[in-house]
C-alpha positions as CSV (number, residue, x, y, z in Angstrom):
1,M,100.2,84.5,151.7
2,K,100.1,88.3,151.1
3,K,102.9,87.9,148.6
4,L,101.0,85.2,146.7
5,L,97.8,87.3,146.7
6,L,99.8,90.3,145.4
7,A,101.4,88.1,142.6
8,L,98.0,86.8,141.6
9,A,96.6,90.3,141.5
10,L,99.4,91.5,139.3
11,F,99.3,88.5,137.0
12,P,96.5,89.8,134.7
13,L,98.3,93.1,134.4
14,L,101.7,91.5,133.6
15,N,100.0,89.1,131.2
16,S,98.3,92.0,129.3
17,T,101.6,93.8,129.1
18,L,103.4,90.8,127.6
19,R,100.6,89.9,125.2
20,A,101.0,91.5,121.8
21,E,97.8,93.1,120.3
22,L,96.9,94.0,116.7
23,W,98.6,97.2,115.8
24,L,98.0,99.3,112.7
25,P,99.8,102.4,111.4
26,A,97.8,105.6,111.8
27,L,97.2,105.9,108.1
28,F,95.0,102.9,108.2
29,S,92.1,104.5,109.9
30,D,88.5,105.8,109.4
31,G,88.1,108.0,106.3
32,M,91.2,106.7,104.5
33,I,91.7,107.0,100.8
34,V,93.0,103.9,98.9
35,Q,95.0,104.6,95.7
36,R,93.3,103.5,92.5
37,E,95.0,101.2,89.9
38,K,97.8,100.1,92.3
39,P,98.0,97.1,94.6
40,F,96.8,98.0,98.1
41,V,99.6,97.2,100.6
42,L,98.8,96.9,104.4
43,W,101.1,96.2,107.3
44,G,101.1,96.1,111.1
45,K,102.0,94.0,114.1
46,D,100.4,91.3,116.2
47,T,101.3,88.2,118.3
48,P,103.8,86.0,116.4
49,G,102.2,83.1,114.5
50,T,98.7,84.7,114.5
51,K,96.8,84.5,111.3
52,I,95.9,87.9,109.8
53,T,93.1,88.3,107.3
54,V,92.3,91.5,105.6
55,T,89.0,92.0,103.7
56,L,87.9,95.0,101.6
57,A,85.0,95.2,99.1
58,G,84.9,91.5,98.4
59,T,88.7,91.0,98.1
60,S,90.8,89.4,100.9
61,G,94.2,88.2,101.8
62,S,95.8,86.3,104.6
63,T,99.2,85.8,106.2
64,A,100.9,84.7,109.4
65,V,102.6,87.1,111.8
66,T,106.4,86.7,111.7
67,E,108.6,85.8,114.7
68,Q,109.4,89.5,114.9
69,G,105.7,90.3,115.3
70,T,105.2,92.0,112.0
71,W,102.9,91.2,109.1
72,K,102.3,92.6,105.5
73,I,99.5,91.8,103.1
74,T,99.0,93.0,99.5
75,L,95.5,93.1,98.1
76,P,94.9,93.3,94.4
77,V,94.1,96.6,92.6
78,Q,90.7,97.8,93.9
79,S,87.7,98.8,91.8
80,F,85.0,99.5,94.4
81,T,82.8,102.6,94.5
82,G,81.2,104.4,97.4
83,S,82.2,104.1,101.0
84,Q,83.5,100.7,102.2
85,T,84.6,99.0,105.5
86,L,88.0,97.6,105.8
87,I,88.2,94.6,108.1
88,I,91.4,93.3,109.7
89,Q,91.2,90.1,111.7
90,G,94.0,88.9,114.0
91,S,94.2,88.6,117.7
92,E,91.3,90.9,117.6
93,T,89.1,92.4,114.8
94,R,89.3,96.0,113.6
95,E,86.9,97.7,111.3
96,I,87.9,100.8,109.5
97,Q,84.9,102.8,108.3
98,D,84.3,105.1,105.4
99,V,87.1,103.9,103.1
100,L,87.1,105.5,99.7
101,L,88.9,104.7,96.4
102,G,90.6,107.6,94.6
103,E,93.9,109.4,94.2
104,V,96.5,109.8,96.9
105,W,99.2,112.5,96.9
106,I,102.0,113.4,99.3
107,A,102.4,117.1,99.9
108,S,105.8,117.9,101.4
109,G,108.4,120.6,101.7
110,Q,108.8,123.6,104.0
111,S,106.8,126.7,105.0
112,N,105.3,127.6,101.6
113,M,103.8,124.1,101.5
114,E,102.7,124.2,105.1
115,Y,101.2,127.7,104.7
116,S,97.5,127.2,105.4
117,L,94.3,128.5,104.1
118,R,94.0,130.4,107.3
119,A,97.4,132.0,106.9
120,I,96.6,133.3,103.4
121,K,93.2,134.5,104.6
122,A,91.4,132.4,102.0
123,D,87.8,133.1,101.1
124,P,85.7,130.9,103.5
125,K,83.7,129.8,100.4
126,D,86.8,127.8,99.3
127,L,86.0,125.4,102.0
128,T,82.2,125.6,102.2
129,E,81.7,125.1,98.5
130,N,83.9,122.0,98.6
131,A,82.4,120.6,101.8
132,D,80.6,117.8,100.1
133,R,83.4,116.8,97.8
134,P,85.4,113.7,98.8
135,I,88.6,115.5,99.5
136,R,90.5,114.4,102.6
137,F,93.7,115.3,104.3
138,F,96.0,113.3,106.6
139,K,98.2,115.9,108.3
140,V,101.4,114.3,109.7
141,K,102.5,115.7,113.0
142,R,106.1,117.1,113.0
143,N,108.7,114.6,114.1
144,A,112.5,114.8,113.6
145,S,114.2,111.6,114.5
146,A,117.8,110.3,114.6
147,D,116.5,106.8,113.7
148,P,113.7,105.6,111.4
149,V,110.3,105.4,113.3
150,E,107.5,103.0,112.6
151,D,104.5,105.4,112.7
152,V,103.3,109.0,112.5
153,S,100.7,110.9,114.4
154,G,97.7,112.1,112.5
155,S,94.2,111.3,111.2
156,W,92.1,111.5,108.1
157,G,89.5,114.2,107.8
158,K,87.9,116.8,105.6
159,P,90.0,119.8,104.8
160,N,89.8,122.7,107.2
161,N,91.5,126.2,107.3
162,R,94.7,124.7,108.8
163,V,95.6,122.5,105.9
164,S,98.2,123.4,103.2
165,A,96.7,126.0,100.8
166,V,98.8,124.8,97.9
167,A,97.8,121.2,98.5
168,F,94.1,122.2,98.9
169,Y,94.0,124.0,95.6
170,F,95.9,121.1,94.0
171,A,93.3,118.6,95.3
172,Q,90.4,120.9,94.3
173,S,91.7,121.1,90.7
174,L,92.5,117.4,90.6
175,Y,89.0,116.5,91.8
176,G,87.4,118.9,89.3
177,E,89.0,117.1,86.4
178,L,88.9,113.5,87.6
179,D,85.7,113.4,89.7
180,V,87.1,110.8,92.1
181,P,88.1,111.1,95.8
182,V,91.4,112.8,96.5
183,G,93.5,112.2,99.6
184,I,96.4,114.4,100.6
185,I,99.1,113.2,103.0
186,Q,100.6,116.5,104.2
187,S,104.1,116.0,105.6
188,G,106.1,119.2,105.8
189,W,108.2,121.4,108.2
190,S,108.7,125.1,108.0
191,G,112.3,126.1,107.5
192,S,113.5,122.6,106.6
193,P,116.5,122.1,104.2
194,I,116.3,119.3,101.7
195,R,119.0,117.3,103.6
196,G,116.5,116.6,106.3
197,W,114.3,114.7,103.8
198,I,117.0,112.4,102.5
199,P,118.2,109.2,104.2
200,F,121.5,109.9,105.8
201,E,123.1,106.9,104.3
202,I,122.3,108.3,100.9
203,L,123.7,111.8,101.8
204,E,127.0,110.2,102.8
205,T,127.6,109.2,99.2
206,L,126.9,112.6,97.7
207,P,130.0,115.0,97.3
208,P,127.9,118.2,97.8
209,A,126.9,116.9,101.2
210,N,130.5,116.4,102.5
211,Y,130.3,119.5,104.8
212,V,126.9,118.5,106.1
213,V,128.0,114.9,106.8
214,K,131.2,115.9,108.5
215,K,129.3,118.4,110.7
216,H,126.8,115.7,111.7
217,H,129.4,113.1,112.5
218,A,131.2,115.7,114.7
219,F,127.9,116.4,116.5
220,L,127.4,112.7,117.1
221,K,130.8,112.4,118.7
222,L,130.1,115.1,121.3
223,D,129.7,114.1,124.9
224,P,126.0,114.6,125.7
225,S,127.0,115.8,129.2
226,S,129.3,118.5,127.8
227,E,128.7,122.2,127.5
228,E,129.7,122.1,123.9
229,F,126.9,119.5,123.2
230,T,124.4,121.6,125.0
231,Q,125.2,124.7,122.9
232,T,125.5,122.8,119.7
233,N,122.2,121.0,120.3
234,E,120.4,124.3,120.8
235,S,121.7,125.9,117.5
236,Y,121.7,122.7,115.4
237,K,117.9,122.3,115.1
238,P,116.6,118.8,114.7
239,H,114.6,119.6,111.5
240,G,117.9,120.7,109.9
241,R,119.8,117.5,110.7
242,P,120.4,115.2,107.7
243,G,117.9,112.5,107.4
244,Y,115.9,113.4,110.5
245,L,112.7,114.4,108.7
246,Y,112.9,111.4,106.4
247,N,113.2,109.1,109.5
248,G,110.3,110.7,111.4
249,M,107.9,111.8,108.6
250,I,108.5,109.9,105.4
251,H,109.9,106.5,106.4
252,P,106.8,105.5,108.4
253,I,104.4,106.4,105.5
254,A,106.5,104.9,102.7
255,G,104.6,102.0,101.1
256,Y,101.2,103.6,101.5
257,A,100.2,103.5,97.8
258,A,100.2,107.0,96.2
259,K,100.2,108.5,92.8
260,G,102.9,111.1,93.5
261,I,104.4,113.9,95.4
262,I,104.0,117.7,95.2
263,W,107.0,119.5,96.6
264,Y,107.4,123.1,97.6
265,Q,110.8,123.6,99.2
266,G,114.1,125.4,98.5
267,E,114.1,128.7,100.4
268,S,116.4,127.1,103.0
269,D,118.8,125.9,100.3
270,V,118.8,128.9,98.0
271,G,122.6,129.4,98.4
272,K,123.4,126.0,97.1
273,P,121.9,125.4,93.6
274,Y,124.4,122.8,92.4
275,G,124.0,120.8,95.6
276,Y,120.2,121.1,95.3
277,T,120.1,119.5,91.9
278,V,122.1,116.5,93.2
279,F,120.1,116.3,96.5
280,C,116.7,116.5,94.8
281,Q,117.4,113.8,92.3
282,A,118.8,111.6,95.1
283,M,115.8,112.2,97.3
284,L,113.3,111.3,94.6
285,K,115.3,108.1,93.8
286,A,115.3,107.2,97.6
287,W,111.6,107.9,98.0
288,R,110.7,105.8,95.0
289,E,112.8,102.9,96.3
290,A,111.1,103.3,99.7
291,W,107.7,103.1,98.1
292,Q,109.0,100.4,95.7
293,D,107.3,102.4,93.0
294,P,109.5,103.8,90.1
295,T,106.4,105.5,88.7
296,L,105.8,107.7,91.8
297,G,105.3,111.2,90.3
298,F,107.2,114.2,91.5
299,F,106.1,117.8,91.0
300,P,108.2,120.7,92.5
301,V,107.3,124.4,92.7
302,Q,109.8,126.8,91.3
303,L,110.4,129.4,93.9
304,A,108.3,132.6,93.9
305,G,109.6,136.1,93.0
306,Y,111.0,137.9,96.0
307,R,112.4,141.4,96.8
308,D,112.2,144.4,94.4
309,M,111.1,143.8,90.8
310,Q,113.9,143.2,88.4
311,T,115.6,146.5,87.2
312,T,118.7,145.1,85.5
313,P,118.8,142.7,82.5
314,S,120.5,140.0,84.5
315,E,120.8,139.9,88.3
316,G,123.4,138.2,90.4
317,G,122.6,136.1,93.4
318,T,121.6,132.5,93.6
319,L,117.8,132.6,93.5
320,P,117.7,132.4,89.6
321,S,120.2,129.5,89.7
322,M,118.0,127.8,92.3
323,R,115.0,128.0,90.0
324,E,117.1,126.4,87.3
325,A,118.3,123.7,89.8
326,Q,114.7,122.9,90.8
327,I,113.5,122.0,87.3
328,A,116.6,119.9,86.6
329,I,114.4,117.1,88.1
330,L,112.5,117.2,84.8
331,S,115.2,115.0,83.3
332,M,113.8,112.1,85.3
333,P,110.6,110.3,84.3
334,Y,107.2,110.9,85.8
335,T,108.0,114.5,86.7
336,G,106.6,117.9,86.1
337,A,106.8,121.4,87.7
338,A,104.9,124.5,88.4
339,S,106.3,128.0,88.6
340,A,105.5,130.6,91.3
341,A,108.0,133.1,89.8
342,D,105.2,135.5,88.7
343,V,103.0,135.3,91.9
344,G,105.6,136.4,94.5
345,E,105.6,139.4,96.7
346,A,108.5,141.8,97.2
347,D,108.3,141.9,101.0
348,N,106.8,138.4,101.7
349,I,108.7,135.1,101.4
350,H,105.3,133.5,101.9
351,P,103.2,135.0,99.0
352,V,99.5,134.5,99.7
353,N,98.4,133.8,96.1
354,K,98.5,130.0,96.4
355,R,95.6,129.1,94.2
356,P,97.5,129.4,90.8
357,V,100.3,127.3,92.3
358,G,98.0,124.5,93.3
359,H,96.2,124.7,89.9
360,R,99.5,124.6,88.0
361,L,100.7,121.6,89.9
362,A,97.4,119.8,89.2
363,T,97.5,120.6,85.5
364,S,101.0,119.3,85.1
365,A,100.2,116.2,87.1
366,L,97.1,115.6,85.0
367,H,99.1,115.7,81.8
368,V,102.1,113.7,83.0
369,M,100.4,111.1,85.3
370,Y,96.9,110.8,83.9
371,G,97.5,111.1,80.2
372,R,95.5,114.3,79.8
373,Q,96.9,115.5,76.5
374,D,94.2,118.1,76.2
375,L,95.9,119.9,79.2
376,P,99.3,121.5,79.1
377,A,102.3,119.7,80.6
378,G,103.0,122.8,82.6
379,S,104.7,126.1,81.9
380,P,106.2,126.8,78.5
381,R,109.9,126.0,78.4
382,F,112.9,127.0,76.3
383,D,113.9,124.4,73.7
384,T,116.3,125.8,71.1
385,L,117.6,129.1,69.6
386,Q,118.7,130.4,66.3
387,I,120.7,133.6,65.8
388,E,120.6,135.6,62.6
389,G,122.4,138.8,62.8
390,S,121.1,140.8,65.7
391,E,117.9,138.8,66.0
392,V,117.4,135.7,68.1
393,T,114.6,133.2,67.5
394,L,113.6,131.1,70.5
395,T,111.7,127.9,70.0
396,L,109.6,126.9,73.0
397,K,108.0,123.6,74.1
398,D,105.0,122.8,76.3
399,I,103.2,125.8,75.0
400,G,99.7,124.5,75.7
401,K,97.1,126.1,73.5
402,G,99.5,128.8,72.4
403,L,101.5,131.8,73.6
404,K,100.6,135.3,74.5
405,L,102.5,138.5,75.4
406,E,101.4,139.8,78.8
407,P,104.1,142.0,80.4
408,N,104.5,141.5,84.2
409,G,107.0,144.3,85.1
410,A,108.6,147.2,83.2
411,H,110.6,145.1,80.8
412,S,110.2,141.9,78.7
413,G,112.4,139.9,81.0
414,F,114.7,139.0,78.0
415,A,118.4,139.9,78.0
416,L,121.0,139.5,75.3
417,K,124.8,139.4,75.5
418,A,127.6,139.7,72.9
419,E,130.8,137.6,73.3
420,D,132.6,140.3,75.3
421,G,129.8,142.6,76.2
422,D,127.4,143.1,79.1
423,W,123.9,141.9,79.4
424,Q,121.4,144.3,77.7
425,W,117.6,144.4,77.7
426,A,115.9,142.9,74.7
427,E,112.5,143.5,73.2
428,V,110.0,141.0,71.8
429,K,109.7,141.6,68.1
430,S,107.2,138.9,67.3
431,L,105.4,136.0,68.8
432,N,104.3,133.2,66.4
433,E,103.0,129.8,67.4
434,N,105.9,128.3,69.5
435,Q,108.5,130.9,68.6
436,V,109.6,134.2,70.1
437,V,111.8,136.6,68.2
438,I,113.8,139.0,70.3
439,H,116.2,141.9,69.5
440,S,118.3,144.6,71.2
441,D,119.7,147.7,69.6
442,A,122.5,147.6,72.1
443,V,123.8,144.1,71.0
444,E,124.9,143.8,67.4
445,N,126.1,140.2,67.6
446,P,124.3,138.4,70.4
447,V,125.5,135.0,71.5
448,Q,123.6,134.3,74.7
449,V,120.1,134.8,76.1
450,R,118.7,135.0,79.6
451,Y,115.0,135.3,80.6
452,G,113.6,136.2,84.0
453,W,117.1,135.9,85.5
454,A,116.4,137.8,88.7
455,R,115.0,137.3,92.2
456,N,111.7,138.9,91.3
457,P,111.7,138.7,87.5
458,C,110.0,140.7,84.8
459,L,108.1,138.1,82.8
460,S,106.2,138.6,79.5
461,I,105.5,135.3,77.9
462,F,102.6,133.2,79.1
463,S,100.7,130.3,77.7
464,E,97.0,130.9,76.8
465,E,96.2,129.0,80.1
466,G,98.2,131.7,82.0
467,F,101.3,129.7,82.8
468,P,104.5,131.7,82.7
469,L,107.5,130.8,80.5
470,L,110.0,129.3,82.9
471,P,113.1,131.5,83.5
472,F,116.1,130.2,81.6
473,R,119.6,130.9,80.4
474,T,121.5,129.6,77.3
475,D,125.0,130.3,78.7
476,D,126.7,127.6,80.8
477,K,128.1,129.6,83.6
478,P,128.7,127.1,86.4
479,Y,127.0,127.0,89.7
480,R,128.9,128.3,92.7
481,D,127.5,126.9,95.9
482,A,128.1,128.8,99.2
483,K,129.8,126.7,101.9
């Protein structure tokens, strides 16, 4: 009799454990921003066979939960204004309050993307003066995972001093031009190499990743009870393992409609510029496939100046090559870039002047993704050159409203080289519309040009909007990745 009573007492508990309930990813929660001009895709879980109905601003969709307990509904492009309530009906009814329609961007990368308003000691007015603006952040909690996970931890809310400074100033500039709500999904990890953000099965196909892939396979073969595993596990940090950050922080948010990605990363990969070009392009392709959106924008930040200001015409090291590798992504559609080369600090890998970086990202995004032809596509870029005697005429593109000479450092940043000579400083002789004429008394017959080719470069050419000419080289010296 006692056993029967105990079984009866436990029955409701067991029943509730076995019964599936309506489950939604954390992104679908109060205060969420829905991307404009794209279908609104929702997904979740519930009891198999249950009818799910989703309603938002007069539009609705229904489906039945699969045998695996999952469901997915796509609502048409939304056009509502003001705050709305999203209703999901299944085995229970959920109401998500204060839903806004606007622009959604993913902000990802490493420490310079994570670096907060608090860390840069931002003026408190930056937040208070924007308190009434519909700018919201969803900050993804760090999670490195060996396998893809289904959800992230986080919640929507107004920006505070712990959100990404770059992403905040990006959102501020975007709102100032578009006058629509802006949502930022912040998903970054300090010190993370790019390999952590790429699906492992993709990395296995890329030759520059051979060493990384072999190392990881060797790690997976270790006996978890061995001393070797313990030691390796301590030094082989989870956020540096290939694919782990994609699995834990990108895979679960993929599919949540967004306009694009802003990306500030590269310090952890500065020794491998060739590999970085390959990895970055593969990562963007993988993310676009995960979102099933080939128009997902991508806007990286070219690494900031670091260490002592440039004193030689052309420095060695890999940081200049890394900047070149970072903007190789511009060969792909729906991309742009912002440079931080002129706002770095000699003794700080995390320069505090994040406002111009966010503004430059927003300006490039507005031009590329929103058709704002009245705004520059980004920083001026090298296009072609013409050599006549000892003078070199450089033609630039993406010059915005025009060019100006504004030295940042003791030199112009330009260097010339003869066929068999050394790099020599060059001077700017003239600046006319989209052309720069340079010359060096030390180079009679120049054949190659470099500009800003240093860790902390001297720069002198800016657009009228204050965007620096991107460092470049016209020689084709190959990359040399460190092992």
